[in-house]
C-alpha positions, 0 to 999 in steps of 0.5 A: 500500500502506498503512502498516498493511499494510506495518508488520510486514514493514517492521519485519522488514526493518529488523531483518534489514538494519539499514536505516532504515525509510525505506530499507527501505520504499523498497526494498520498494515500488520492487520488482517481481516477475513471477509466471508459471505454466508452461503445462503446469500451467495446469489443476493445482488445486495450481498455482493454489493455489500461485500465488494464495497466493504473489501474496497474500504478495508483495502485502503487502510488494512494490510491484508484482506482475505475474501471467502466468497463466490469466485466471480465476487472474489475476482471483482474484489481483486480487480478493483484492488489492482485498479486502486493500489497497483499491487494485490492487497486482497487475497482469496483463502480461508481463515486458517491461511490468515493466522491466529490474529485476524478480524472476522467479518461475516456478510449475512450471518451471525455465527457467534465467532468471538470478536467477530462482526456481522453485517447485512442490509435490508431495504434502505437500512444497513445493519452491523452486529459487533457483539460476536454472538449468535443472532438472527438478522433480517437480511437482504429481504428487500432489495436496495443497493443503497442499504448495502452501501450503507452497511459496508460503510458502517462495517468498515468504520467499525473495523477501522476503529477496532484495528487502531485500538479504539475500545468501545462496548460491543454493539448491534445497530442499524441505520436507515439511509432513507430517514437517517435514523439509527438504533438497535436492530428492529427499531428503524423504519423500513422506508418505502420500496424503491420507486420509479426514479425520474431523470435527474437534472442537477449541478454537482459542485466539488468532485471529492470524497463525499461526491464520490460516495454519492455517485457510487450510490446513484450509479448503483440505483441506475439513475439516469439524466444529466448533470454539470460537474464543477471541480478545479483539481486533478486526481492526486495519489493522496486521493486514492485513500478517501475517494470511493471511485479512485483508480490509479490510472486516473492520477493526473486526470480532472476529478470531473472525469473520474465522476463522469467515467462512473456515472456515464452513460446513464447520466450525461456529465458536462464537466467544468474543470475550473475554479468555482469563482470563475464558474459562478459568473456563468450563472450570476452574470451571463445567466447560464440556466441553473438546475433546480437541484444543486449538490455540494461536496465542498470542504470550506465555508467560503465556496459553500457561501458562494454556491448558496448565493446562486440561490438554487431551489434546493441545495444538498450539502454533503460533508465528512470530517473525522468520524462524522458524516453530515448532510444539509438540505437548504430550500430557497426561502425555507429554513436555514440556508448555508449562510446561516449554517456556517459562519463566514471565516475571519480570514481573507477569502482563500480563493484570492490568496491561493490564486495569487500564490499559484499564478502571480497575477494581480488581484484586480486582474482575476477578480474583475478582468478574468475574461481578458488575455494575459498581457505583457503588463501581467508578466512585468508585474508578476514575481520572477518565478511566475514570469516564464509561464505568464510570458508563454500564456501571453504569447499564446493569447491565453485568457486569464481565467484559462491560465488560472484554471490550468494552474489549479489543475496542475497544482500539487497539494502540500497542505500538512493540515488537511482534514482526515477523510476516511473512505467509509465516512464519505461513503456513508455521507454519499449514501444518505445524500443519494437517498435524499436525492431520490426523495427529492426527485420523486416528490417526497417533501423534505423541509429546508434547514434539515441537518443530519449528522452521524458519528462513527464513534458513538453510533448515534445519528441526529436530525434537526430542522433549523431556521435562519434569523430574519436578518439573514441574506436568504430572508432579505435578499435574492432568495426571498 
């Protein structure tokens, strides 16, 4: 496993345990997990989805994953492992081949093996039994791939916490991607059976960790339609760990291409490989049509506020930080908007600082004149280290906006303070947001200001409906 693929889960492990990176790395890479499927579910499509997704999560932070399942499922796991890591991390075999210290995970049954974890799904609900005792599970009776993906994310989180040494009381619980509720087995509403889903027409902003989770669930549901996708970056090795759709052969390609490769041809993706600050004027100045549904996968407050000020009819905001998943629904003129949900940062907007550093351009050029060509004056006023690139841009007639987007796409991340985003946290966020998306597409009412959160540490979920103050811009400005 490469350092880049392990970087995000490793950072999360050190924050949760206080171990040094070396200690946490050794603990994870020396771990072995044996995942096996109960024989009675070998023909279940949802059981196969759950197992494949679970093994994919585990391979990103666990040294060895042994899979006991039908041959076609094992082949799919091994092939996916090669796509992600380049070298095989997933093996086929038996528990005996794994050695004495191994974490057993059973898909579809609770055989009572001490210290084991059992998992399954049913409808929209993912279920985890981490008590290691025999129990009856209502498993895979109502087909729904989102429930299977939910179960995989929850189980991977349970395994991760156990492997890094976070001690918790053994538990059994289930979580519904439809309602967001979490509780003991049998306490969560089934939710409706899968409806006929109308085509989607949406704008997807930020194609990272949580958007990958959303896309995986939406594709599993076979949703059709069209969507625009906005992201300024290309895929880096550091994204192999947290991104559910990541492939090693896509490193260096735009993140929008990663998303498009997974969703097409069912959903036609129109990519916008550019800074959000340069994309937004298409709507605010030049009146590019804005779909009624906008889905966010952004890390920072500043771009979230920028998207909110586009005033879409419905905005679904996804987030994953540490061990917490979060989804917010903002409706135009109803409930709390993102301006009210997230306080504006005290610091200067990150876009300005980042663009100055990456391009050497003056602020007035990329804030007000970004549709004009790079000029000799830009070259003369730039710091010395940027002049050669700017000179080439000026000679080719490149526009300022194009020059900025090119710099963003080729920029290498060196931030040592990145937020640790484990793959299973983003996957659960995406599954919940996908269920919300289906509810919105099929006419199910969801209030504005809806905020859902789930903690992998406590296995607790919380849903609330919040409202903005009368002085908020959404009450007094364009959204009203």
